[in-house]
VORO-657215 format. One line per 3 residues: number of its first residue (from 1); their letters; for each residue x, z, y of C-alpha. Coordinates in pm, whole numbers, always signed. Layout:
N
NUM = a = X:Z:Y ~ ...
END
This chain:
499
1 = mse = +18604:+15089:+5224 ~ +18308:+14857:+5264 ~ +18062:+14851:+4977
4 = qvf = +18148:+14610:+4696 ~ +17911:+14485:+4426 ~ +18014:+14428:+4064
7 = lgv = +17789:+14284:+3793 ~ +17777:+14432:+3444 ~ +17616:+14247:+3155
10 = dig = +17547:+14521:+2901 ~ +17391:+14416:+2570 ~ +17298:+14649:+2287
13 = aes = +17140:+14593:+1949 ~ +16787:+14630:+2090 ~ +16807:+14517:+2453
16 = grv = +17031:+14381:+2724 ~ +17056:+14423:+3098 ~ +17223:+14270:+3400
19 = iag = +17310:+14557:+3632 ~ +17466:+14558:+3977 ~ +17710:+14835:+4060
22 = lfd = +17736:+14920:+4431 ~ +18071:+15092:+4488 ~ +18179:+15257:+4815
25 = gkk = +18510:+15398:+4691 ~ +18370:+15736:+4587 ~ +18032:+15677:+4423
28 = lel = +17879:+15409:+4205 ~ +17510:+15327:+4245 ~ +17338:+15124:+3975
31 = del = +17067:+14865:+4028 ~ +16910:+14716:+3715 ~ +16829:+14357:+3802
34 = hrf = +16707:+14217:+3472 ~ +16626:+14359:+3129 ~ +16559:+14160:+2815
37 = ang = +16497:+14216:+2445 ~ +16754:+14168:+2172 ~ +16754:+14206:+1798
40 = pvn = +16825:+14030:+1470 ~ +16641:+13707:+1397 ~ +16552:+13616:+1039
43 = vgg = +16676:+13263:+976 ~ +16628:+13136:+622 ~ +16647:+13487:+480
46 = tlr = +16959:+13578:+679 ~ +16993:+13798:+988 ~ +17138:+13624:+1295
49 = wnv = +17186:+13679:+1670 ~ +17008:+13451:+1915 ~ +17310:+13404:+2143
52 = vgl = +17155:+13105:+2320 ~ +16851:+13313:+2407 ~ +17073:+13597:+2531
55 = wqe = +17266:+13352:+2748 ~ +16944:+13223:+2900 ~ +16844:+13578:+2994
58 = ili = +17188:+13648:+3140 ~ +17153:+13344:+3367 ~ +16821:+13477:+3492
61 = gle = +16989:+13809:+3573 ~ +17279:+13640:+3752 ~ +17037:+13438:+3963
64 = kaa = +16857:+13758:+4064 ~ +17194:+13913:+4152 ~ +17287:+13619:+4374
67 = tky = +16952:+13634:+4553 ~ +16983:+14007:+4623 ~ +17355:+14061:+4687
70 = gda = +17503:+13721:+4766 ~ +17860:+13724:+4900 ~ +17907:+14098:+4837
73 = ivs = +17948:+14030:+4462 ~ +18312:+14051:+4353 ~ +18311:+13995:+3976
76 = vgv = +18115:+14004:+3651 ~ +18202:+14139:+3306 ~ +18029:+14170:+2968
79 = dtw = +18013:+14444:+2706 ~ +17827:+14446:+2374 ~ +17840:+14608:+2033
82 = gvd = +18144:+14546:+1811 ~ +18232:+14361:+1487 ~ +18015:+14048:+1529
85 = yvl = +18171:+13714:+1621 ~ +18127:+13341:+1674 ~ +18339:+13053:+1544
88 = msk = +18420:+12756:+1767 ~ +18560:+12413:+1693 ~ +18853:+12253:+1876
91 = kde = +18601:+12084:+2104 ~ +18424:+12414:+2181 ~ +18127:+12351:+1956
94 = llg = +17957:+12662:+1818 ~ +17990:+12659:+1438 ~ +17669:+12805:+1303
97 = ipy = +17437:+13076:+1429 ~ +17627:+13408:+1452 ~ +17542:+13659:+1182
100 = nyr = +17407:+14005:+1251 ~ +17625:+14283:+1106 ~ +17331:+14413:+902
103 = dpr = +17298:+14088:+708 ~ +17299:+14163:+333 ~ +17578:+13911:+266
106 = neg = +17825:+14192:+342 ~ +17712:+14411:+51 ~ +17993:+14472:-196
109 = mvd = +18257:+14306:+21 ~ +18461:+14623:+78 ~ +18517:+14669:-295
112 = aaf = +18582:+14296:-331 ~ +18849:+14317:-62 ~ +19028:+14594:-253
115 = tqv = +19083:+14354:-543 ~ +19303:+14145:-312 ~ +19463:+14404:-83
118 = sqe = +19473:+14778:-145 ~ +19270:+15022:+61 ~ +19592:+15188:+177
121 = eif = +19740:+14861:+300 ~ +19422:+14760:+484 ~ +19417:+15096:+663
124 = ens = +19788:+15074:+746 ~ +19726:+14730:+899 ~ +19411:+14820:+1090
127 = gvq = +19353:+15195:+1119 ~ +18982:+15124:+1091 ~ +18704:+15301:+904
130 = fme = +18585:+15119:+592 ~ +18236:+14986:+659 ~ +18084:+14671:+516
133 = int = +17973:+14565:+865 ~ +18334:+14515:+984 ~ +18443:+14167:+1086
136 = lyq = +18698:+14150:+805 ~ +18430:+14179:+536 ~ +18199:+13943:+720
139 = lla = +18479:+13684:+720 ~ +18539:+13738:+349 ~ +18167:+13686:+286
142 = mqr = +18184:+13363:+487 ~ +18493:+13257:+292 ~ +18293:+13304:-27
145 = dhp = +17969:+13141:+91 ~ +18063:+12889:+364 ~ +18437:+12818:+345
148 = fll = +18396:+12485:+526 ~ +18303:+12672:+847 ~ +18630:+12864:+837
151 = ema = +18817:+12539:+774 ~ +18657:+12386:+1084 ~ +18713:+12693:+1303
154 = dcl = +18966:+12665:+1583 ~ +18879:+12991:+1759 ~ +18712:+13320:+1670
157 = lmi = +18557:+13507:+1960 ~ +18377:+13839:+1949 ~ +18026:+13826:+2100
160 = pdy = +18119:+13946:+2453 ~ +18422:+13716:+2455 ~ +18194:+13423:+2374
163 = ihw = +17976:+13511:+2673 ~ +18290:+13525:+2886 ~ +18370:+13174:+2758
166 = llc = +18025:+13063:+2867 ~ +18092:+13213:+3210 ~ +18443:+13085:+3276
169 = gsr = +18588:+12901:+2976 ~ +18831:+13172:+2860 ~ +18924:+13171:+2491
172 = vve = +19064:+13520:+2441 ~ +18950:+13841:+2273 ~ +18957:+14169:+2463
175 = ftn = +19154:+14453:+2305 ~ +18883:+14717:+2252 ~ +18655:+14481:+2063
178 = att = +18942:+14327:+1868 ~ +19020:+14670:+1726 ~ +18669:+14705:+1577
181 = sqc = +18727:+14402:+1355 ~ +18965:+14559:+1099 ~ +19178:+14249:+1161
184 = fhp = +19396:+14398:+1439 ~ +19722:+14586:+1382 ~ +19724:+14915:+1576
187 = ten = +20102:+14953:+1606 ~ +20204:+14588:+1644 ~ +19930:+14536:+1905
190 = dwa = +19839:+14196:+1768 ~ +19625:+14053:+1491 ~ +19730:+14174:+1145
193 = fgm = +19848:+13826:+1048 ~ +20034:+13938:+735 ~ +19728:+14107:+590
196 = lrk = +19498:+13822:+691 ~ +19720:+13573:+507 ~ +19694:+13784:+191
199 = fdl = +19318:+13728:+213 ~ +19377:+13354:+263 ~ +19193:+13373:+595
202 = ptn = +19300:+13108:+850 ~ +19512:+13284:+1112 ~ +19516:+12997:+1362
205 = mfp = +19164:+13085:+1477 ~ +19260:+13428:+1610 ~ +19329:+13391:+1985
208 = evv = +19530:+13588:+2239 ~ +19424:+13951:+2286 ~ +19399:+14079:+2644
211 = mpg = +19362:+14431:+2783 ~ +19059:+14574:+2970 ~ +19071:+14479:+3335
214 = ttl = +19218:+14132:+3277 ~ +19088:+13863:+3510 ~ +18978:+13583:+3278
217 = gtl = +18904:+13319:+3539 ~ +18635:+13228:+3788 ~ +18276:+13132:+3731
220 = reh = +18225:+12776:+3606 ~ +18116:+12539:+3880 ~ +17784:+12452:+3715
223 = isk = +17703:+12821:+3659 ~ +17775:+12889:+4023 ~ +17540:+12610:+4129
226 = qtg = +17267:+12713:+3883 ~ +17264:+13081:+3975 ~ +17359:+13067:+4342
229 = lkk = +17662:+13288:+4289 ~ +17988:+13199:+4457 ~ +18285:+13136:+4226
232 = isv = +18335:+13506:+4156 ~ +18595:+13645:+3916 ~ +18512:+13701:+3551
235 = vap = +18683:+14024:+3445 ~ +18709:+14161:+3092 ~ +18589:+14522:+3097
238 = pth = +18623:+14729:+2781 ~ +18399:+14481:+2600 ~ +18312:+14718:+2316
241 = dta = +18027:+14930:+2447 ~ +18167:+15254:+2308 ~ +18504:+15194:+2473
244 = aav = +18327:+15136:+2804 ~ +18118:+15450:+2754 ~ +18421:+15667:+2675
247 = aav = +18596:+15540:+2990 ~ +18300:+15683:+3183 ~ +18294:+16026:+3014
250 = ptd = +18303:+16266:+3312 ~ +18579:+16490:+3174 ~ +18850:+16638:+3394
253 = qtg = +19075:+16669:+3086 ~ +19203:+16310:+3059 ~ +19511:+16294:+2839
256 = kan = +19408:+16591:+2624 ~ +19234:+16604:+2285 ~ +19051:+16933:+2345
259 = way = +18725:+16756:+2429 ~ +18515:+16529:+2213 ~ +18265:+16260:+2294
262 = iss = +17954:+16137:+2122 ~ +17835:+15798:+2237 ~ +17478:+15846:+2125
265 = gtw = +17237:+15566:+2055 ~ +17141:+15355:+1755 ~ +17485:+15458:+1627
268 = sli = +17658:+15784:+1710 ~ +18029:+15732:+1772 ~ +18201:+16069:+1751
271 = gve = +18562:+16134:+1832 ~ +18846:+16215:+2068 ~ +19075:+16013:+2293
274 = vqe = +19435:+15996:+2169 ~ +19746:+15823:+2297 ~ +19823:+15635:+1975
277 = ail = +19650:+15550:+1649 ~ +19661:+15810:+1372 ~ +19736:+15633:+1043
280 = tea = +19811:+15925:+814 ~ +19700:+15968:+455 ~ +19461:+16239:+576
283 = alk = +19305:+15993:+826 ~ +19256:+15740:+546 ~ +19097:+16004:+325
286 = mnv = +18859:+16104:+606 ~ +18772:+15735:+658 ~ +18807:+15764:+1036
289 = tne = +18866:+15474:+1268 ~ +19116:+15407:+1545 ~ +18953:+15185:+1806
292 = ggv = +19115:+15071:+2127 ~ +19039:+15227:+2463 ~ +19143:+15190:+2824
295 = dgt = +19514:+15197:+2920 ~ +19630:+15158:+2562 ~ +19458:+15475:+2440
298 = yrl = +19284:+15493:+2105 ~ +18950:+15642:+2020 ~ +18994:+15839:+1699
301 = lkn = +18637:+15849:+1577 ~ +18385:+15807:+1303 ~ +18063:+15609:+1306
304 = vmg = +17750:+15802:+1215 ~ +17420:+15624:+1166 ~ +17274:+15792:+1479
307 = lwl = +16925:+15756:+1619 ~ +16878:+15455:+1391 ~ +16722:+15712:+1157
310 = vqg = +16457:+15809:+1413 ~ +16405:+15448:+1523 ~ +16350:+15355:+1159
313 = ckr = +16100:+15638:+1112 ~ +15911:+15524:+1420 ~ +15882:+15175:+1272
316 = sfe = +15763:+15324:+942 ~ +15491:+15520:+1122 ~ +15381:+15212:+1314
319 = kqg = +15337:+15021:+987 ~ +15096:+15300:+889 ~ +14903:+15249:+1213
322 = ksl = +15048:+15556:+1386 ~ +15186:+15462:+1726 ~ +15392:+15754:+1857
325 = dya = +15651:+15735:+2134 ~ +15986:+15916:+2113 ~ +15868:+16205:+2331
328 = elt = +15574:+16267:+2098 ~ +15796:+16246:+1790 ~ +16043:+16492:+1943
331 = ela = +15764:+16737:+2022 ~ +15637:+16718:+1664 ~ +15990:+16775:+1535
334 = sqs = +16041:+17078:+1760 ~ +15730:+17239:+1609 ~ +15834:+17177:+1247
337 = qpf = +16002:+17425:+1015 ~ +16381:+17443:+1069 ~ +16623:+17328:+797
340 = rsl = +16348:+17239:+550 ~ +16519:+16917:+438 ~ +16859:+16762:+516
343 = vdp = +17023:+16426:+442 ~ +17359:+16257:+483 ~ +17289:+16015:+771
346 = ndh = +17570:+15784:+657 ~ +17449:+15731:+303 ~ +17406:+15364:+220
349 = pfl = +17024:+15361:+172 ~ +16982:+15426:+545 ~ +17186:+15125:+662
352 = hpd = +16909:+14863:+648 ~ +16605:+15009:+468 ~ +16267:+14843:+441
355 = nma = +16105:+15180:+511 ~ +16321:+15454:+665 ~ +16066:+15731:+612
358 = eel = +16045:+15654:+240 ~ +16426:+15645:+211 ~ +16452:+15991:+371
361 = qtw = +16188:+16123:+134 ~ +16361:+15968:-168 ~ +16697:+16117:-68
364 = csr = +16544:+16465:-36 ~ +16366:+16434:-370 ~ +16684:+16313:-540
367 = tfq = +16874:+16617:-407 ~ +16599:+16861:-516 ~ +16483:+16954:-165
370 = pvp = +16132:+16977:-23 ~ +16019:+16625:+59 ~ +15933:+16574:+431
373 = ede = +15561:+16512:+443 ~ +15468:+16430:+803 ~ +15613:+16276:+1117
376 = gql = +15749:+16601:+1259 ~ +15923:+16700:+934 ~ +16081:+16357:+896
379 = vrc = +16216:+16344:+1252 ~ +16338:+16706:+1237 ~ +16516:+16623:+911
382 = ale = +16690:+16332:+1084 ~ +16790:+16525:+1397 ~ +16917:+16839:+1221
385 = sla = +17110:+16624:+975 ~ +17273:+16432:+1260 ~ +17384:+16753:+1434
388 = lky = +17533:+16892:+1112 ~ +17705:+16560:+1042 ~ +17858:+16574:+1391
391 = rhv = +18012:+16911:+1307 ~ +18141:+16780:+975 ~ +18312:+16487:+1148
394 = leg = +18456:+16693:+1433 ~ +18605:+16951:+1198 ~ +18793:+16673:+1023
397 = iqe = +18914:+16525:+1351 ~ +19040:+16864:+1465 ~ +19249:+16882:+1148
400 = ltg = +19400:+16540:+1224 ~ +19490:+16615:+1587 ~ +19570:+16988:+1557
403 = eki = +19365:+17040:+1876 ~ +19063:+17269:+1894 ~ +18762:+17101:+2050
406 = evi = +18625:+17318:+2329 ~ +18343:+17101:+2464 ~ +18144:+16794:+2357
409 = hiv = +18036:+16524:+2603 ~ +17732:+16324:+2494 ~ +17678:+15996:+2678
412 = ggg = +17448:+15699:+2633 ~ +17076:+15670:+2575 ~ +17075:+15939:+2307
415 = sns = +17185:+16194:+2566 ~ +16819:+16198:+2677 ~ +16725:+16377:+2354
418 = dll = +16740:+16740:+2462 ~ +16639:+16856:+2116 ~ +16929:+16673:+1950
421 = nqf = +17164:+16791:+2226 ~ +17070:+17154:+2162 ~ +17096:+17106:+1787
424 = tan = +17446:+16963:+1839 ~ +17559:+17261:+2047 ~ +17414:+17497:+1786
427 = acg = +17567:+17317:+1490 ~ +17913:+17274:+1644 ~ +17929:+17613:+1817
430 = vpv = +18060:+17474:+2148 ~ +17894:+17375:+2476 ~ +17750:+17027:+2506
433 = itg = +17752:+16841:+2838 ~ +17525:+16537:+2857 ~ +17535:+16233:+3079
436 = pve = +17565:+15981:+3212 ~ +17296:+15793:+3024 ~ +17440:+15471:+3166
439 = atv = +17800:+15550:+3067 ~ +17857:+15210:+2905 ~ +17772:+14998:+3206
442 = mgn = +17944:+15245:+3440 ~ +18266:+15207:+3241 ~ +18225:+14830:+3254
445 = lli = +18169:+14826:+3631 ~ +18441:+15077:+3722 ~ +18707:+14888:+3528
448 = qar = +18606:+14583:+3732 ~ +18638:+14795:+4047 ~ +18985:+14903:+3938
451 = tag = +19085:+14540:+3888 ~ +18965:+14469:+4243 ~ +19188:+14750:+4371
454 = gin = +18923:+15011:+4450 ~ +19046:+15265:+4191 ~ +19389:+15326:+4042
457 = tle = +19366:+15544:+3731 ~ +19139:+15646:+3445 ~ +19124:+15995:+3598
460 = eir = +18990:+15843:+3921 ~ +18730:+15644:+3727 ~ +18605:+15966:+3571
463 = evv = +18603:+16139:+3908 ~ +18376:+15863:+4041 ~ +18146:+15919:+3741
466 = rns = +18129:+16292:+3819 ~ +18041:+16206:+4178 ~ +17776:+15957:+4075
469 = aes = +17582:+16094:+3778 ~ +17397:+16414:+3695 ~ +17479:+16617:+3385
472 = krf = +17315:+16891:+3179 ~ +17480:+17170:+2982 ~ +17361:+17314:+2650
475 = ept = +17505:+17640:+2518 ~ +17512:+17713:+2143 ~ +17254:+17955:+2001
478 = epe = +17141:+18082:+1656 ~ +17494:+18078:+1505 ~ +17405:+18249:+1176
481 = dwq = +17113:+18017:+1098 ~ +17319:+17707:+1171 ~ +17617:+17833:+972
484 = eay = +17393:+17886:+670 ~ +17246:+17538:+716 ~ +17595:+17388:+745
487 = erf = +17704:+17543:+417 ~ +17396:+17399:+250 ~ +17463:+17062:+414
490 = gal = +17817:+17059:+276 ~ +17687:+17127:-73 ~ +17440:+16839:-39
493 = lny = +17718:+16602:+68 ~ +17926:+16700:-233 ~ +17632:+16660:-469
496 = shk = +17528:+16322:-330 ~ +17883:+16180:-343 ~ +17921:+16281:-707
499 = e = +17617:+16084:-818
END
C-alpha cells in the first residue's frame, strides 16, 4: 500500500505533542512536528487546565503537519489523561475553566460520597478504583461549591472529547475515557444513570459514548482554512492515554492474561487485559479498577503514583538550588545503599505535596526507618518502593484472574529508566520487556490506521508495533535480597494503614 499519514495529538500532564505517523502497511514511523508545555495553572487558589492555550498549540502543530505532509494526511485523533472534563452550555459555551484533578477541592469527597451511596454500590456501578481525583468526586465537589454550573450544563465532555469538538463539532465521549470517570456502568455499557440520580447529579449532560475507532466527523471548515489541512476525518482513538498505550504493547499473547503491562510515567498504571470487567468482592477489597480498552476489552489495573515521586524530588532539589537532570539523579540512586528506606508510593501525602523530598523523609521517620538524607538516597527510596509496589499490585491481580503473570511489558516514558526496569524485574521475579517509549501515540495512530482500513485486528496492531519499535529485556536477579525487602515492605504497608 502507498504510505498514509495520520496525525496524533498526544497530551500528558506535563507536555503535549502533535505527531505524524507514516504507515506503509507493515511499519509505523513517527515524526514529532510540534511539542508544547502543559501543566496546572493556579487561578484564584485553584488548579485549572489552560485548554485554550493547549488548543492554540494544537493548531500550530496541525499547520506544520499540513505544510509537511499535505494531501497524504488521512485523519487526526486526540488522546490525553483521564478523569478531567469540561461542561458546555446548550449553545456550546464553555462553562468555567476546567479543573485539574489535583485541585484540593476533591479532598474528602470519597468519604462524602459514601454517605449517599455505599462503596459496594458505587463499585458495582462503575468497577473503578476509589480515588479522589475521579470525575465522580470532582462533580460532587462542583455540586457542593458551584451547583449553578451543573444546572447550566447541557453536555459533559472529557478533555480529549472537547478537543475533538473543537476539531469537528462532535459532542460524544469515547469509551476508554468514559470508563475512568466512575460514572460509567461496565456491564450495561452506558452511563450509570441510576447511581448518578442517587447523587442528584444531572444525567442529561452525559452524552453518547462511542468506541475507539469511531469517525466523529470531518475537520471544521475554518480549521481547514486556518491550518491548510484538507477536510480530513477526525477519528476517536482510545482517548485515554493508558488505553492507547496498552493497545500498542508489543505482546504476541493478545487474548491472554499471562502478561502484564506497566504504562510508566507520572503515574504507573499496572494491570492485565481481560475480556470483561471483574466486579467481585475481592476486586473491591483490592481497590482495583476496570477501565475500557480496545475492542470491548477491559484493563484490570491499579494506579500507582509512579515517577511523580522522582519528579517531585527533582523539584524539591531545584528549590534548594541543586539542578540535577534525571540521568544524574538515577546515577546517584544507583550508587546509594539498597533498601535503606521504603515508602508506600500511594499514600495520600504524596498526591500533591508542597515538598516531595520532605514528605518522603517524614514518612520514613514516622515508620521508624532511616531517613533519606541526600538526593541519591531519596531517589533510590522512590524507585525501590515503586518496584515493590508493582509486585504487591500484580500479586493481587493474579489472584483475581487466576492467571500467573510470566512477563511484564513496560511502555511509556518511564520505560527509559533502566534502573527502575531492573528493579521491577528483580522485585517481581519475572522478565521485563521495555518499549515502545511512544506506545501512547502509536496506539492512537494505529487505531486511526485500522479505521482507514490498513489494519484489521488488535493482534495486527501489535505486530506493527513489534516491527516498528525496539525493545530491551531485563532478567530478574538478587532474588533473596528482594524477597527480604518485599517482606519488610509488606510490614510497612500494614503498619502505615493501621495508623
